[in-house]
Legacy VTK file of the C-alpha trace (Angstrom):
# vtk DataFile Version 3.0
C-alpha trace
ASCII
DATASET POLYDATA
POINTS 142 float
-31.348 -75.738 -66.871
-29.440 -72.748 -65.516
-27.897 -74.836 -62.739
-26.408 -77.226 -65.282
-24.931 -74.341 -67.259
-23.357 -72.827 -64.151
-21.966 -76.200 -63.118
-20.545 -76.778 -66.598
-18.959 -73.359 -66.630
-17.378 -73.992 -63.244
-15.909 -77.292 -64.419
-14.400 -75.613 -67.477
-12.787 -72.918 -65.350
-11.435 -75.471 -62.890
-9.936 -77.555 -65.693
-8.267 -74.468 -67.166
-6.780 -73.472 -63.814
-5.343 -76.967 -63.366
-3.847 -77.071 -66.867
-1.476 -74.111 -66.310
1.914 -75.168 -64.903
1.902 -73.433 -61.523
5.425 -73.410 -60.045
3.931 -74.344 -56.645
2.916 -77.690 -58.156
6.572 -78.301 -59.040
7.924 -77.726 -55.537
8.354 -73.948 -55.349
8.462 -72.612 -51.793
7.037 -69.108 -51.323
8.085 -66.348 -48.966
11.400 -67.781 -47.693
14.879 -66.445 -48.422
17.427 -69.132 -47.678
19.844 -70.968 -49.970
17.958 -74.290 -49.923
14.694 -72.562 -50.862
16.378 -70.563 -53.631
17.725 -73.765 -55.226
14.337 -75.497 -54.837
12.588 -72.549 -56.488
15.053 -72.436 -59.376
14.472 -76.152 -59.926
10.674 -75.697 -59.708
10.689 -72.887 -62.262
12.788 -74.973 -64.666
10.599 -78.064 -64.117
7.396 -76.115 -64.802
8.910 -74.686 -67.991
10.008 -78.164 -69.137
6.527 -79.552 -68.392
4.869 -76.788 -70.404
7.323 -77.428 -73.239
6.712 -81.204 -73.359
5.912 -82.664 -76.752
2.170 -82.803 -77.303
1.427 -80.425 -74.399
-1.528 -78.214 -75.298
-1.330 -75.726 -72.413
2.125 -74.197 -72.701
1.844 -71.682 -69.863
3.912 -71.412 -66.680
2.410 -69.482 -63.774
4.058 -67.634 -60.884
1.177 -66.958 -58.475
0.299 -63.588 -57.001
0.643 -62.681 -53.322
3.931 -64.575 -52.954
7.614 -63.928 -53.431
9.923 -66.626 -54.725
13.652 -66.280 -54.167
15.502 -68.370 -56.755
18.911 -69.417 -58.012
19.750 -69.089 -61.741
17.499 -70.887 -64.211
18.776 -72.006 -67.608
16.572 -73.750 -70.175
16.799 -74.357 -73.888
14.790 -75.750 -76.758
11.548 -73.944 -75.962
8.689 -73.479 -78.410
5.633 -71.285 -77.911
5.846 -70.895 -74.125
4.047 -68.232 -72.093
5.344 -67.320 -68.645
2.851 -65.420 -66.509
4.394 -63.701 -63.508
1.798 -62.335 -61.108
3.968 -62.743 -58.006
7.482 -61.559 -57.201
10.540 -63.425 -58.489
13.690 -62.417 -56.589
17.183 -63.463 -57.621
18.910 -64.874 -54.550
21.310 -62.541 -52.769
23.317 -65.530 -51.529
25.931 -64.954 -54.237
28.534 -67.170 -52.563
26.263 -70.162 -53.242
25.564 -69.458 -56.922
26.469 -72.407 -59.147
29.618 -72.306 -61.270
30.156 -73.429 -64.853
32.711 -75.989 -66.029
35.459 -73.327 -65.984
34.725 -72.269 -62.407
32.946 -69.023 -63.349
29.904 -68.000 -61.319
26.677 -68.359 -63.282
25.167 -64.940 -62.768
22.584 -64.939 -65.574
19.488 -65.386 -63.431
17.191 -66.351 -66.324
18.920 -67.759 -69.375
17.025 -69.038 -72.406
18.580 -70.446 -75.568
17.198 -72.052 -78.726
13.802 -70.421 -78.197
11.011 -69.987 -80.725
8.130 -67.996 -79.277
8.596 -66.997 -75.620
5.993 -64.623 -74.196
6.149 -62.903 -70.795
3.013 -61.459 -69.199
1.445 -60.714 -65.839
1.258 -58.091 -63.129
4.239 -59.285 -61.086
7.914 -58.331 -60.941
11.215 -60.035 -61.683
13.864 -58.414 -59.478
17.478 -59.331 -60.178
18.574 -57.519 -57.010
21.553 -56.139 -58.923
22.804 -53.934 -56.127
24.128 -57.037 -54.371
26.258 -57.858 -57.439
27.680 -54.346 -57.619
28.631 -54.407 -53.930
29.606 -58.059 -53.422
33.355 -57.344 -53.339
32.807 -55.099 -50.322
30.399 -57.375 -48.429
LINES 1 143
142 0 1 2 3 4 5 6 7 8 9 10 11 12 13 14 15 16 17 18 19 20 21 22 23 24 25 26 27 28 29 30 31 32 33 34 35 36 37 38 39 40 41 42 43 44 45 46 47 48 49 50 51 52 53 54 55 56 57 58 59 60 61 62 63 64 65 66 67 68 69 70 71 72 73 74 75 76 77 78 79 80 81 82 83 84 85 86 87 88 89 90 91 92 93 94 95 96 97 98 99 100 101 102 103 104 105 106 107 108 109 110 111 112 113 114 115 116 117 118 119 120 121 122 123 124 125 126 127 128 129 130 131 132 133 134 135 136 137 138 139 140 141
C-alpha cells in the first residue's frame, strides 16, 4: 500500500513540474552571451509568458531555472491576467546595445521588461534580474 502512495505522489509532483512554463522548453539558451542567444532568450521568455497566459490555461506560471544565466534582448508583452513569473536563475539584459531593436520612430527600445494591460502579475523566486545599467550610462564612450 505504501508503494502505491509513493508512486502516486511522485506522479503528482512530476505533473506539476511539467505544467510550469519553463523558458528552456520555449528555446531559451543558458550561459551564453552573444547577440543571437540574447534574441532567442527574449523570444523564449515572451513565448513562455504567452503560453501561461493562454485562454483556459490553469497553470499560469513562467519559470526561469536556477543554476543558469540567460542573457536576453528586451521583452514586451501585454494583455496578461494572473501570471506568476518565478526567477530562480539569473536574467541579464544584453550588453550588445548596438543590436537592440528600434521602434517605428527609430528609437532604441531600452525597456528590458515591458508589461502593459496587466491584471495580476506576481514576481517571485531566489534569482536576480540584472539590467546591467552601467553599460547604458557608458555607451557613448564605448
